[in-house]
DRENDO-1510 file (C-alpha; in Angstrom, 1 decimal, always signed):
<recs>
REC; n; res; u; v; w
REC; 1; MET; -7.5; +11.4; -6.5 .
REC; 2; ASP; -5.7; +9.8; -9.4 .
REC; 3; LEU; -3.4; +12.2; -10.5 .
REC; 4; LYS; -2.0; +12.5; -6.4 .
REC; 5; VAL; -1.2; +8.7; -6.3 .
REC; 6; LEU; +0.4; +9.7; -9.3 .
REC; 7; PHE; +2.5; +12.2; -8.8 .
REC; 8; LEU; +2.7; +10.5; -5.6 .
REC; 9; ALA; +4.7; +7.8; -7.7 .
REC; 10; ILE; +6.8; +9.7; -9.8 .
REC; 11; ASN; +8.3; +11.4; -6.5 .
REC; 12; GLN; +9.1; +8.0; -5.3 .
REC; 13; LEU; +10.9; +7.1; -8.6 .
REC; 14; SER; +12.5; +9.8; -8.9 .
REC; 15; SER; +13.9; +9.9; -5.3 .
REC; 16; GLU; +15.2; +6.1; -6.2 .
REC; 17; VAL; +16.8; +7.2; -9.1 .
REC; 18; GLU; +18.6; +9.9; -7.5 .
REC; 19; GLU; +20.0; +7.5; -5.1 .
REC; 20; GLN; +21.0; +4.9; -7.9 .
REC; 21; LYS; +22.9; +7.7; -9.2 .
REC; 22; LYS; +24.5; +8.8; -6.3 .
REC; 23; GLN; +25.1; +5.2; -5.7 .
REC; 24; ILE; +26.8; +4.3; -8.9 .
REC; 25; GLU; +29.0; +7.5; -8.9 .
REC; 26; ALA; +30.5; +5.8; -5.5 .
REC; 27; LEU; +30.8; +2.6; -7.2 .
REC; 28; LYS; +32.4; +4.6; -10.4 .
REC; 29; THR; +35.2; +6.1; -7.8 .
REC; 30; GLU; +36.0; +3.0; -5.9 .
REC; 31; VAL; +36.4; +1.1; -9.5 .
REC; 32; ALA; +38.3; +3.8; -10.5 .
REC; 33; GLU; +40.8; +3.9; -6.9 .
REC; 34; LEU; +41.2; +0.2; -7.9 .
REC; 35; LYS; +42.3; +0.4; -11.0 .
REC; 36; ALA; +44.8; +3.0; -10.0 .
REC; 37; ASN; +46.1; +0.5; -7.3 .
REC; 38; PRO; +45.4; -3.0; -8.7 .
REC; 39; VAL; +45.9; -5.6; -5.9 .
REC; 40; THR; +48.2; -8.8; -6.7 .
REC; 41; VAL; +47.5; -12.3; -5.0 .
REC; 42; SER; +50.4; -15.0; -5.7 .
REC; 43; ALA; +49.5; -18.2; -5.1 .
REC; 44; PRO; +51.6; -20.4; -2.3 .
REC; 45; VAL; +54.3; -21.9; -4.1 .
REC; 46; SER; +54.8; -25.0; -1.6 .
REC; 47; THR; +51.8; -27.8; -1.5 .
REC; 48; SER; +53.2; -29.6; +1.1 .
REC; 49; LYS; +50.7; -31.6; +2.8 .
REC; 50; LYS; +51.5; -28.9; +5.9 .
REC; 51; ASP; +50.3; -26.3; +3.5 .
REC; 52; VAL; +46.9; -27.9; +2.4 .
REC; 53; LEU; +44.5; -26.9; +4.6 .
REC; 54; ILE; +41.3; -29.9; +4.7 .
REC; 55; ASP; +38.1; -28.2; +4.2 .
REC; 56; GLU; +35.2; -29.0; +7.0 .
REC; 57; LEU; +32.0; -30.4; +5.1 .
REC; 58; MET; +28.6; -29.6; +6.4 .
REC; 59; ASN; +25.1; -30.6; +5.9 .
REC; 60; THR; +22.5; -29.0; +4.0 .
REC; 61; GLN; +20.4; -28.8; +7.4 .
REC; 62; ASP; +23.8; -27.4; +9.2 .
REC; 63; VAL; +24.1; -24.4; +6.3 .
REC; 64; MET; +20.7; -23.8; +6.4 .
REC; 65; LYS; +20.9; -22.9; +9.9 .
REC; 66; ILE; +24.1; -20.7; +9.7 .
REC; 67; LEU; +22.2; -19.0; +6.4 .
REC; 68; GLY; +18.7; -18.8; +8.2 .
REC; 69; VAL; +17.6; -19.7; +4.6 .
REC; 70; SER; +15.0; -22.4; +3.7 .
REC; 71; PHE; +16.1; -25.5; +1.2 .
REC; 72; ASN; +14.6; -24.1; -1.8 .
REC; 73; THR; +16.6; -20.5; -1.2 .
REC; 74; LEU; +19.8; -22.6; -0.3 .
REC; 75; TYR; +18.7; -24.1; -3.7 .
REC; 76; LYS; +18.2; -21.1; -5.3 .
REC; 77; ILE; +21.7; -19.7; -4.1 .
REC; 78; TYR; +23.2; -23.2; -5.2 .
REC; 79; LYS; +21.8; -22.9; -8.8 .
REC; 80; GLN; +23.2; -18.9; -9.1 .
REC; 81; GLY; +26.7; -20.1; -8.3 .
REC; 82; LEU; +27.0; -18.3; -5.0 .
REC; 83; ILE; +27.7; -21.7; -3.3 .
REC; 84; GLU; +29.6; -24.5; -3.9 .
REC; 85; ARG; +28.2; -28.2; -3.0 .
REC; 86; ILE; +29.6; -31.4; -3.1 .
REC; 87; LYS; +27.1; -34.0; -4.2 .
REC; 88; ILE; +28.6; -37.6; -2.0 .
REC; 89; ASN; +25.8; -39.7; -3.5 .
REC; 90; GLN; +22.2; -39.2; -4.5 .
REC; 91; ARG; +20.9; -38.3; -1.2 .
REC; 92; ARG; +24.0; -36.9; +0.4 .
REC; 93; ILE; +24.8; -33.5; -0.3 .
REC; 94; ARG; +28.0; -31.3; +1.9 .
REC; 95; TYR; +29.0; -27.9; +1.2 .
REC; 96; THR; +32.5; -26.6; +2.0 .
REC; 97; THR; +33.3; -24.0; +5.4 .
REC; 98; SER; +35.3; -21.9; +2.7 .
REC; 99; SER; +32.4; -22.2; +0.1 .
REC; 100; VAL; +29.7; -20.8; +3.0 .
REC; 101; GLN; +32.4; -18.6; +4.7 .
REC; 102; ALA; +32.7; -16.5; +1.0 .
REC; 103; TYR; +28.8; -16.6; +0.3 .
REC; 104; ILE; +28.8; -14.4; +3.8 .
REC; 105; SER; +31.3; -12.4; +2.7 .
REC; 106; SER; +30.2; -11.5; -0.4 .
REC; 107; GLN; +26.6; -11.0; +1.3 .
REC; 108; SER; +27.7; -8.5; +3.6 .
REC; 109; LYS; +29.8; -6.5; +0.9 .
REC; 110; LYS; +26.6; -6.3; -0.7 .
REC; 111; MET; +24.8; -5.0; +2.5 .
REC; 112; LYS; +27.6; -2.4; +3.3 .
REC; 113; VAL; +27.6; -1.1; -0.5 .
REC; 114; ALA; +23.5; -0.3; -0.3 .
</recs>
């Protein structure tokens, strides 16, 4: 019985390793394509008041609802540096909409790769 379980575990692990190898190869080709065709981003030259967009601030409850996470998970996301927050005072914390959108897009890209 123990040998069957061990054999099944080894088969599962080997199939997972093969899948990881395929994903690594796909990422290597993607990196090679990006190196071959680098993307250049230029910052806007003008910084007049019309060009500067004011980013909306959201409270913790709003961000938790948008992301569908608990307070502890949101705090972990912040601690990992995946989302920015602004501490207004000791009790008030706000998140910029651009930071939340950037986090969502980074997570959706990760989901597409996997």
